[in-house]
C-alpha positions as CSV (number, residue, x, y, z in Angstrom):
1,M,152.8,75.1,-151.0
2,K,153.1,71.4,-151.1
3,T,155.9,71.8,-149.4
4,S,154.8,73.5,-147.0
5,K,151.8,71.1,-146.5
6,I,154.4,68.4,-146.4
7,N,156.0,69.6,-143.5
8,K,153.0,70.0,-140.9
9,T,152.2,66.4,-141.7
10,Y,155.9,65.7,-141.1
11,R,155.6,67.9,-137.1
12,R,152.3,66.2,-137.5
13,N,153.6,62.7,-137.0
14,K,156.7,63.7,-135.3
15,I,154.8,65.2,-132.4
16,F,153.0,61.7,-132.1
17,C,155.4,59.5,-132.6
18,S,156.9,61.5,-129.3
19,K,153.7,61.2,-127.1
20,K,153.0,57.5,-127.8
21,A,156.6,57.1,-126.4
22,D,156.5,59.2,-123.9
23,I,153.0,56.7,-122.7
24,S,155.3,54.3,-122.8
25,I,157.6,55.6,-120.7
26,V,155.4,56.3,-117.8
27,L,153.4,52.7,-117.3
28,L,156.7,51.2,-117.9
29,V,157.9,53.1,-114.6
30,F,154.5,53.6,-112.7
31,M,154.7,49.2,-113.4
32,T,158.0,49.1,-111.9
33,L,157.0,51.1,-109.1
34,A,153.8,48.9,-107.9
35,L,156.3,45.8,-108.5
36,V,158.5,47.4,-106.0
37,G,155.5,48.9,-103.4
38,V,154.4,44.9,-103.7
39,A,157.4,43.4,-103.2
40,L,158.7,45.9,-99.5
41,F,154.9,45.1,-98.4
42,S,155.4,41.5,-98.9
43,F,158.4,42.0,-97.3
44,M,157.2,43.9,-94.3
45,M,154.2,41.9,-93.8
46,G,156.5,38.8,-94.0
47,G,159.7,39.6,-91.5
48,K,157.2,41.1,-89.3
49,I,157.2,39.4,-85.6
50,D,154.3,38.5,-84.1
51,K,153.1,39.6,-80.5
52,K,151.5,36.6,-79.3
53,I,154.0,33.4,-79.2
54,S,151.8,30.0,-78.3
55,D,154.6,27.8,-79.8
56,A,154.6,25.7,-76.1
57,K,157.9,23.8,-77.4
58,F,159.4,27.8,-77.2
59,L,157.3,29.3,-74.0
60,E,158.3,25.9,-72.2
61,T,162.2,26.9,-73.4
62,T,162.3,30.3,-72.2
63,Y,160.7,30.1,-69.2
64,A,162.9,27.0,-68.3
65,V,166.0,29.8,-68.8
66,E,164.6,32.1,-67.6
67,G,163.8,30.2,-64.1
68,K,167.5,28.7,-63.6
69,I,168.6,33.1,-64.0
70,D,166.2,33.1,-61.0
71,F,167.3,30.0,-59.2
72,Y,170.8,31.5,-59.1
73,L,170.6,34.8,-58.3
74,A,168.0,33.6,-55.2
75,G,171.0,31.3,-54.5
76,A,173.6,33.8,-54.4
77,L,171.5,36.8,-52.8
78,E,171.0,34.7,-50.3
79,Q,174.4,33.3,-49.1
80,A,175.0,37.5,-49.4
81,I,172.8,38.4,-46.6
82,V,173.4,35.6,-44.3
83,K,177.2,36.7,-45.0
84,A,176.6,39.9,-44.2
85,Y,174.3,39.6,-41.5
86,K,176.7,36.9,-39.7
87,D,179.5,40.1,-40.3
88,A,177.3,42.7,-38.8
89,A,176.3,40.6,-36.1
90,G,180.2,39.2,-34.6
91,G,181.9,42.8,-35.9
92,Q,178.7,45.1,-33.6
93,V,178.5,47.7,-36.9
94,F,174.4,47.2,-35.4
95,V,175.3,49.2,-32.6
96,G,175.0,53.0,-32.2
97,S,178.4,55.2,-32.8
98,G,177.0,57.2,-30.4
99,C,176.3,54.7,-27.8
100,S,178.1,54.5,-24.1
101,T,181.8,52.8,-23.8
102,L,181.0,50.5,-21.1
103,P,183.9,51.4,-17.9
104,E,185.3,47.5,-19.2
105,K,185.1,45.2,-21.9
106,T,182.7,41.9,-21.3
107,D,182.6,38.9,-23.0
108,G,184.5,40.8,-25.8
109,I,181.8,43.6,-26.2
110,E,182.8,47.2,-25.4
111,K,179.8,49.4,-25.6
112,E,176.3,48.8,-24.6
113,F,173.3,48.7,-27.5
114,C,171.6,52.2,-26.8
115,R,170.6,51.8,-30.8
116,V,170.9,50.8,-33.8
117,D,173.3,52.6,-36.2
118,S,172.1,55.0,-38.5
119,N,175.0,53.6,-41.2
120,A,174.1,49.8,-40.7
121,N,171.8,49.2,-43.3
122,A,174.9,51.3,-45.9
123,A,177.3,49.1,-44.7
124,F,175.1,46.0,-45.1
125,K,173.8,47.2,-48.3
126,E,177.6,47.1,-49.3
127,K,178.4,43.7,-48.2
128,I,175.7,41.9,-49.6
129,E,177.1,43.4,-52.5
130,G,180.3,42.2,-52.5
131,Y,179.7,38.6,-51.5
132,F,176.8,38.9,-54.2
133,K,179.3,39.6,-57.1
134,E,180.9,37.0,-55.3
135,N,179.3,34.3,-55.4
136,I,178.4,34.2,-59.1
137,N,182.2,34.8,-59.6
138,A,182.6,31.3,-58.1
139,L,180.0,29.6,-60.5
140,D,181.5,27.6,-63.3
141,F,179.0,27.2,-66.0
142,P,179.1,24.5,-69.2
143,E,180.0,27.4,-72.5
144,S,176.6,26.3,-74.3
145,E,175.4,28.0,-71.4
146,T,176.0,31.1,-73.1
147,T,172.5,33.1,-70.8
148,L,173.8,31.8,-67.7
149,N,177.6,32.7,-69.0
150,G,176.3,36.2,-70.2
151,L,175.2,36.8,-67.0
152,K,178.2,36.2,-65.2
153,N,179.4,38.8,-67.2
154,N,177.0,41.3,-66.7
155,I,177.4,41.1,-62.2
156,E,181.3,41.2,-62.8
157,Q,180.6,44.4,-64.9
158,N,178.4,45.4,-61.5
159,R,175.0,45.7,-64.3
160,F,172.7,45.2,-60.9
161,S,171.4,46.7,-58.4
162,V,171.0,45.9,-54.6
163,E,168.6,48.2,-51.7
164,F,168.6,47.5,-48.7
165,D,166.2,48.5,-46.2
166,G,166.6,47.1,-42.5
167,K,164.0,43.9,-42.9
168,S,164.7,43.0,-46.9
169,T,166.9,42.6,-49.4
170,D,166.0,44.1,-52.9
171,L,168.0,43.0,-56.5
172,N,167.3,44.2,-59.5
173,A,169.9,42.3,-62.3
174,N,169.7,44.3,-66.1
175,D,170.4,43.6,-69.8
176,I,169.5,40.5,-69.9
177,R,169.4,38.1,-72.7
178,I,167.7,34.8,-73.5
179,N,168.7,33.7,-77.3
180,S,165.8,31.2,-78.4
181,Q,165.7,29.3,-81.6
182,F,162.3,27.4,-82.6
183,N,160.7,25.6,-85.7
184,A,157.9,27.4,-87.5
185,K,155.4,26.0,-90.3
186,K,155.3,29.0,-92.3
187,Q,153.2,28.9,-96.4
188,K,154.9,28.9,-99.2
189,K,153.9,32.1,-101.4
190,I,154.5,33.3,-104.7
191,L,156.1,36.6,-104.4
192,W,155.7,36.6,-100.8
193,I,151.6,37.0,-101.3
194,I,150.5,34.4,-103.8
195,P,150.2,31.1,-101.3
196,V,150.4,28.0,-102.8
197,G,149.6,25.9,-100.4
198,E,152.6,23.8,-100.0
199,E,153.8,24.6,-96.3
200,I,157.7,24.8,-95.4
201,T,159.7,25.0,-92.1
202,V,161.3,28.1,-90.7
203,L,163.9,28.5,-87.9
204,V,162.6,32.0,-85.9
205,G,165.3,33.8,-83.7
206,V,163.7,35.6,-80.3
207,N,165.4,37.6,-78.0
208,Y,163.2,38.1,-74.9
209,E,164.8,40.3,-72.3
210,P,163.0,39.9,-68.5
211,N,162.3,41.6,-65.6
212,I,164.5,40.0,-63.5
213,M,163.7,41.6,-59.7
214,I,164.6,39.4,-56.6
215,K,163.2,40.9,-53.0
216,T,164.0,38.9,-50.2
217,E,163.1,39.2,-46.5
218,L,165.5,38.3,-43.0
219,A,162.5,36.9,-41.7
220,D,162.0,35.1,-44.8
221,L,165.6,32.9,-44.2
222,G,164.8,32.7,-40.2
223,L,167.1,36.3,-39.5
224,S,165.3,39.9,-37.5
225,D,165.9,42.7,-37.8
226,F,168.2,44.6,-36.0
227,E,165.6,47.2,-35.3
228,A,163.3,45.0,-34.0
229,I,165.8,43.0,-31.8
230,Y,166.7,46.8,-30.1
231,Q,162.9,47.2,-30.0
232,K,161.6,44.4,-28.6
233,T,164.7,44.3,-26.0
234,T,164.1,48.0,-24.2
235,E,160.2,46.6,-24.0
236,C,161.4,43.4,-22.5
237,K,164.2,45.5,-20.6
238,N,161.7,48.3,-19.4
239,A,159.1,45.3,-17.9
240,N,162.3,43.8,-16.1
241,S,164.3,46.7,-15.5
242,I,166.8,45.5,-12.3
243,S,167.4,48.6,-9.9
244,S,170.9,47.6,-8.9
245,C,173.5,44.9,-8.7
246,N,171.6,44.1,-5.6
247,D,168.3,43.9,-6.4
248,A,166.8,41.2,-3.9
249,E,164.6,39.9,-7.4
250,K,167.2,40.0,-9.8
251,D,167.0,36.2,-10.6
252,V,163.4,37.2,-11.0
253,K,163.9,39.8,-13.3
254,I,166.6,37.9,-15.6
255,T,163.9,34.6,-15.9
256,G,161.6,37.0,-16.8
257,F,163.6,39.4,-19.3
258,N,164.6,35.8,-20.7
259,S,160.7,34.3,-21.3
260,C,160.3,38.1,-23.0
261,L,163.0,38.0,-25.2
262,S,162.1,34.1,-26.0
263,G,157.9,35.3,-26.9
264,K,158.7,38.3,-28.6
265,L,162.2,36.7,-31.6
266,A,161.1,33.6,-31.9
267,D,163.1,32.7,-34.3
268,F,166.1,32.9,-31.6
269,A,167.3,30.7,-29.0
270,I,167.5,33.4,-25.9
271,N,170.3,33.1,-23.4
272,A,170.4,36.7,-21.0
273,E,171.9,36.8,-17.6
274,A,172.7,40.2,-15.4
275,R,176.2,41.4,-15.1
276,C,177.6,44.0,-12.7
277,I,179.8,46.5,-14.2
278,S,181.1,49.0,-12.6
279,S,178.2,48.7,-10.1
280,K,176.2,49.3,-12.5
281,P,173.8,46.4,-13.8
282,Y,173.3,45.3,-17.5
283,F,171.4,42.3,-19.3
284,L,174.0,40.4,-21.2
285,A,171.4,38.5,-24.3
286,E,172.9,36.1,-26.0
287,L,170.6,34.9,-29.3
288,K,171.4,31.9,-31.8
289,S,169.2,31.7,-34.9
290,G,167.1,28.9,-34.8
291,E,168.5,28.2,-38.8
292,L,171.2,27.5,-39.5
293,F,172.7,28.0,-42.7
294,I,175.8,26.8,-44.5
295,D,179.0,28.9,-44.2
296,G,181.6,25.7,-44.9
297,D,179.5,23.5,-42.6
298,F,176.1,23.9,-40.9
299,E,175.9,26.7,-38.2
300,A,173.7,29.6,-36.5
301,I,174.4,32.5,-36.1
302,G,174.9,34.4,-32.7
303,I,174.2,37.6,-31.4
304,K,175.5,39.1,-28.1
305,F,175.0,42.4,-26.7
306,I,174.9,44.0,-23.8
307,V,172.0,46.8,-22.4
308,A,171.7,48.4,-19.1
309,A,169.3,47.0,-17.1
310,E,167.7,49.8,-15.0
């Protein structure tokens, strides 16, 4: 019987010791998890980027870089539009493909201006894109200008879009990144959560992706869209039509046509005259832009066309 008692006591003591050991392990695991949780929470909170950055130096630096991007893109786009416009004017690209061929070539013009060509906008847009890329590629930035050199690389890889509706051009530049760094003051903490009062300086890096969209109107450049030129010309022609090559009032009507067109297309200097081609009266109009553009030298853009005067 004594032996049996001793065995029971031994088993009770063994069970008690096992339970005590299990509780210690649980407490140790719990404390470890708690510390890890606190550390992760502190890391997440400490590493979180503020949605609002009010550091004036950072804002000034970032906006200055964005301003440079706008400046170079807008300049390259305006030059591209002017060159495309000059090409369209010189090559008579704006004259409708279905317009009648003149009985004889006059002042280098082969077709009557009866409407604006339906493919003119698409051809104009293609010209703008090509000249825009050329203009950006011609820019030479210092190696330290990483953002501007990145912009140049993006344009070279066609990471931009151009839209043209006949009157205005919209440029959208994609994937532009401005990487900025600035120093910020931060309170020193123990275990990331307990402030100790001492401030330290940390380097903060921010990636800013601006949405660059530039819109340029032909009117802003002192140019008129070809549809407006055609419509105004038609209005002035109808008000000053010439019945025949021998119309007695031909000179008066030429003067009226000039005056009318000058009033409606005020951005251009107008010079029009009457031409008799195969016994049929026409108006030969030459427009010179009031603005002078740089293309090697300062020069005006000329547009010349012929419309039936009857």
